[in-house]
N, C-alpha and C positions, 0 to 999 in steps of 0.2 A: 222140515217137518213137512227117471231120475236118479241121480246119484245119492249117497246118503249125505244127509244134512247135519250140521250140528253147531250153527251159529249160536245156538242157546240150548243145544242138548247138553245139560251138565249133570255130573254126579255130586250129590250132596255127600259129603264124607264126614261123618261123625267120628272123631278120632276115639279110639276105644281104649279103655284101660280097665283095671279091676274096679269094681264099683265100691267107691267111699260113699260117706254120708251124702245126703241130699244138700246140694249147692246153698251155702248160707245166704246169699244174697237172691235165689230164685233166678239166677243169669246162666244160660248155657250157649256154647259157641259150636258152631258146626263150619265146616268148609265144603265149597262147592267147586268141582272141576268139570270142565267139559270133556265129554267121552270121545268126541271126534273134533280134530282142530278145523277141518276144512268147512267152508260155507257154502251150502248149496240153496240158494234162494228159490230153485224151483221146487224142490222136496218141501222146504219151510211153507210156501205158499199153499201145497196141497194139503198139508197137515193142518195148517192154521185154518183154513177153510172148513175142514171137517170138524174141527174144534168149536168154531164159531157157531156152526149149526147145533152142535149139542148144547153149547151153552144158552143159545137162545132158546132151544126147546124146553130145557130145564127151567128156565125162568118162567116160560109161559105155562108150565105145569106145576110149578111150585106152589104148594098150600100148605102152610104148617111146616112139618118136617119132611116133606116129601122129596124123594132124592131122585126122581126120575130124570131125566137123560142127561148123561154128561159122559162122553167117550174119551178114553185116555189113550195115548199112544206114545211110546217111548222116542219115536222119531220126530224131530223138528220142533222141540221145545219142551220136552219133559225133562224131569229131573230124577236121576237115581241116588237115593239116600241110603248110606251104609250106617246100620246102628246094631243094637244087641238087644234081645229081649230074654228075661228069665235069670234064674239063679241056679248052677253058674250061667253067664252069658252065652247066648247062641247068636252068633252074627248072622245078619241077613242084610239085603239090600232091597229097596222098594221104592216105586215111584213117589214123588212128593208134589202135592198140587194144592194151590190157593183156592181153587174152584170147587173144592169138595171137603168133607169133613170126616169121614169115617177112616179110622186107622185099621188095617187088616194085613194078616199074613197067612200063607199056606201053613196048614198045621198037617202033621203027620205025613205019611205017605201020599196022600192028596193025588191020587190017581187019575182023578177027573178034574184036576186044575190046570190052567195055563198060567205061565209057560212050563213044560215039563223041563227037568233037568237043573232047574235052581234049587238052592237050599230051603228046605221047610223047617218051621220051628216045631219042637216036640214038646208039648206041655207035659208029658209023663217024665221028662228029663229035668224039670224044673221045679226046686223046692217052693217057689213063691207064686206059683200059677193057682187061680181057682176061677171057676164059672161064676159069670154075673147071672142072678135070677131074673125071672120076669118082673119082679116088683122093684128092680133097681132102677135109679133115675136114668141112667144112660139108655137102658132097655126101651123105657117110655119116650126117649127122644129119637128112637129109632124105629121105622115100619118094621115090625117083627111078626113072628108067626108063634105068638105065645098064648097059652092058655092060663087062666087065672091060678095064680099060686104056683106056676110053673117053676122048676129049679134050674132050667136052661134057657137062656133068651136066644131062640132061634131067629135067623134073620135071612131075607134075601135082598141085596142091595143093587139096583140096577144103574148101569153107567151108559146104557144105549138108548136110542130113540125108541118110542112105543113100536114103531113099525119093524124094530130089530130087536129081538128079545135075547140076542146072543152075547150081550156084554153086562155082566153081573158078577157079583161074588156072593157065596152062600155059606153059612155056617152058623157058630155060636159065638156070643160075647164072653170073653175073659177078662180077668185083671191080671196084670204082671208088672214086673219092674223093667223099665227101660234104662238102657245105658246110654247116656248122652254125653260125648266127650269124657271128660273125668267124672261125671256126676251118675249116680244110680237113683232113678226117679221111681218110686213105689206107686203102686195103685192105678196105673194107666189102663183104661178100658179099650179093648181093641177086638177086632173080628178074628176069630179062630176060623180061617176058612177050609172048608172040605170040599167045595166044589166052585168052579169058576169058568167063564168064557170071556173073551174078548181080547184087546191088545194092551198088555201091561209091561211091555218089554221084555228084558231078560232077568228081571228081579223076582222078589218073592211075594210081593203084594203092594200096597200103596198106603200113604200117609197123609191124611188130609190136614191142610193147614189153613183151611176156612175159619169163618166166625163163629160157627155153630157149637153146640155143647159138646159134640163128639171129636172135635179136632184136637190135634196135639197141642196147638195154641192155647185153647180154652182148658184143656185138662192140666196142663203145665201152670195154669193160672198166672202168666206172666204178664198180661196186659197188652203186650206188644211185642212185636219182632220186627227185625228189619234185614236187609241184604244189601250187598252192593256187587254187582256183576263186572268184572273186569273186562276189558277188550282183548287182553293177551291171553290166547287160549292155552298157552303153556303155564300159566299161572292159576293158583285157586282163587276162588272168591268166598268172602265170608257171609255166614248166616247166623244172626244173633236172636235168640230168645230172651226176652225181658230186657231187651235194650233200652238204655235211657234216652231221653230227648236229645235231638240233634242239636248240636253247638258249633259254633265257629262261623266263618263267612259263607254267605249264600243259602242259608237254610230259609225253605219256603213250606208252607203249610196250606192245607186246604181241607174242609170237612168231608168226611166219608157221608155219603148219601144214605139216609137211615132207611130208606124204602127198597134199598137193592139187596138182592141175596148175594151179590159179589161185593169186592172192594172196588167201589164205584164213587167217582167225584164229579163234580159240575165243570165241564169244560166251556167257559165262557166265549173264548174267541182263540183264533189262530193267526199268528203273524208269519207270513211268507214274505221275506225281504222286506219292501217298504209297504206291502199291501196286509191289511188285517181282515180276516174273514169270520163269519159268525161260527161258534163252537156248537157243542150238542146240547148245552143248556141243562135244564133239568132233567133230561133224558139220560145224561151221564155217560162218561167213558170208564170202562173197566180197567185197572191194573191187574193183569192176569200172568201167572208165572208160567202156564202152559202153552201160551199163545206166542208165536214167534214174531210175526210181522204184526204191523198196526192195522187197524179198521176204522174207518169213519162211515156212519150212517149219512144218508142224505137229509138236508141240502149240503152239510158242512163237506162232504167229500168233493163234490162237483165245484164247489166255491173255492176250495183249498186247491183242488187241481188246476182251476183256471188260473189262479195267483201264480202258482209255479210255471206254468206254461207262459204266462205274460212276460216273465222276468228271466226266461231262459231262450229268448229267439235268437240268441248269438251262437247257441248250441245246435248240433246236428241230431235230429231226432232219430231214434231206431224203433221199430216196430215193438209194440207191446208184447208181452208173453205171461202165460200163468197167472193172469189177474193183475200184474204190473202194467199200468196204462201209460205211465210218463217214464220213457226210457230215452237215454242219450247215448251217442258214441263218446266213447272215453279213451281213445287211443292217445291223445296227448293231455296236456294238463288242463283241467276244467276247473270252474268254480260254481258251485250251485248258491242259490238264495239261502239264507238263514231260515230256520224254523223256530218259532217259540209258541209253546202251548200256554195259553193263559185260563188258569183254573180260578175258582172262587178263592182269592186270597193268596195266590202263588203263581209264580211264571216259570215255566221249564224251558229254559234255553238250550236246545239240542245242539250236541256236537254233529258235524255233518255226517259221520258215519252211523249215527243213530237213525237217519232217515234216507240216506241214498247208500246203495250197495251195489257191488259188481255181480252180474248175473253171468258173465263170462269175461273173457280178457279183454274185451273192447267195448263193453255196454254196461252202462249203471243205471239202475231204476230206482224210482221213487217208491221206498218200501212202506208205502200205505196203499191200502186197497179199499174198494167199495163195499160196505157191507149192506145186506139187505135189512139188518136187524139191529144188532149190538154195535157199539163203538168201543175199540179195546186199544190200550196202550200195551203193545206187546214187548217181549223180552229185549229186542234188538233196540228199541226205543229207550228202555230202561238202562242201558249200559252206562257204565262210569257215573252212576249216581248211587248214593247212599239212600235207600228208600225205606222208611218205617211206617209200618202200618200199626197205629195205636187203636186197638180193637176197644178198650176201655173207655177211651175218651172220644172215640169215633173220629180220628183225625189222620190224614196221610200226610207225611212230611218227606221232603227230598232235598239233596244238596250235591252239587257237582262234588266229585270226590275221587282221589287216588286211592283205589280199593286195596292196593298192596299196602297201605299204611294204616288200614282199618284193623 
């Protein structure tokens, strides 16, 4: 997120089948597979910084249902989700993102949509499609271009900075049957896009996994979802909707901050080896599916960085690069100090590979960068943990886990 990165560019694959009845227990399973096995932390840094800027700008602009700026890019941290829409099902792929809400897909020929060449959804080929009117609840949750009593809820949903108007999707809201795994789920509201600009990868749209009413999580009415990102690029990672509470050894939980637009928690402190430094406190730190590296705002970043440097004096430093300020020569065997994130109610003891990574064959860097605004737990830092977002109870839980066994 240079050569192409993919430490956390993954494909979310909904295994498709003929649509049976709605899942009896309201639970759905998907799988996630990285599209590229190679890790390129240079590209990851560039993409993560761009996304950080967009997340921060959106937070500043947020008021009610405002959806201004969040830019998405398929490189360095996005997910491609394969699923089906309609009756009979039409298979598509789209970016999935915990930082936004709207579900949308290219509709019809969509000659003014990006990217060209990816499949479109054709509502005229589905017996279960209907347009949502301006009076619908989802239309009122979206900044729309509706007139009173309008039969069609038209929208323009922006993903770019105000200074860059070329990241948006535009169309009308519809209702359809979505096929997720072996389950057909009727009545999902989504954007039928007829015009778009921006970076949405090679897929056909986007699936919002945020906590707002437009998101897939909210519309499935499952209350919670979870995932477990494996560190083995050759294996798939599970994504579970309606997942039950985590059980077994090592489960930790921390409240989601009620004031945050994103999935944010209170990071009270950070332990680096024998040293403990202040965290972000009530300012929070975001768990984000679309950011690859981790970010800390000041003063948390400088204090944690100093703790790393004070406990690595036996290592040979290498010049920093691409925002990575703490780098070491690693031509031989090296041992880095431990790193633990202390949240309000839970401690995340990180595997070394979650916070130190190779930028080339002889240099490894601390995969935490300084942020001028938001603090973020990126995808690399989340690997090998089962992470559950309980939207209904405003709680985030995590547990060290062998994702292959989930």
